Structures are given as structure tokens and as C-alpha cells.
Residue, then its C-alpha position, 0 to 999 in steps of 0.5 A: m780417378v775419373g768421376r770420384d771426389d777427394h774421398g774416393r766417393f762417386s761425384k754427382g752425375y757418376k753412378g759408378g759401375p755394376g760392381r764386382k762380378k761373381r768370380q769362378v772360384e766362388d762358384d767352384f767353392l759353392r759347388l764343392l760345398k753342395d757336394a760335401v753337404t747332403k740334404d740329410d746332413w743339412l736336415s741333421i744340422c737343422f734338427k740339432a740347431v732346434e734342439q740346442a735352441r730349445r735348451g736355451d742356446a742363443v746362437a742356435r736361436k739366432w741362426l734359426s731365426d735368421y734362416v726362417i724369418g731373416p735378420p731384423v731390419e735396422r731402424k733409425e730415428l730421424t730428428g730435426a736439427d734441435g732434436g725435435a720433430i722434422t717436417l715432411k712434405v709429400i708431393y703427389d703428381e698425377k701423370 
């Protein structure tokens, strides 16, 4: 493949394409879902989830928190080669 290495990754200097475009079938299913679930239905679902979360349902708590505040951000700790601290050099360029 043009612009890819032996592992299928883009080689240096090739940024790839814009990605897969949204397909019409996805739009159709989303439209059907919007027609099938009314605002009152969604409100009932949300109230039920709150009720279940208050009773200790972990799945309901996660579902609600993911919608209200978003899923937690994954954090990674970086260390040096020996497992110790790494040194960062910050360069500020006034242009």
C-alpha cells in the first residue's frame, strides 16, 4: 500500500485520509430511533435510572454519570528508562 509500512501504519510524511464518512444507513437508523423514543419515553428512562442508582445499581450509576459528567479520562504515568523521573524541556518561542 502506498504510504504505509510493513505493519499497515502510515509512514512518516503520510497523514492518511479523512476517515470513513458517515453512511446513510446510520442516519436512517438514528432517525428511526428518534421516532421510536419520544421525549416522554426518554424522561421515564432517566427517572428509572435515577431510581435504580439510588437503590445501589452500579450500572445505572455509571450510565447516569457518563451522560451527566462524561466518562472518566484515562490517565497514564510516564517514567524514565530506569523507572525514575523524566526530564522535560519546555521551549517558549515568542513570535
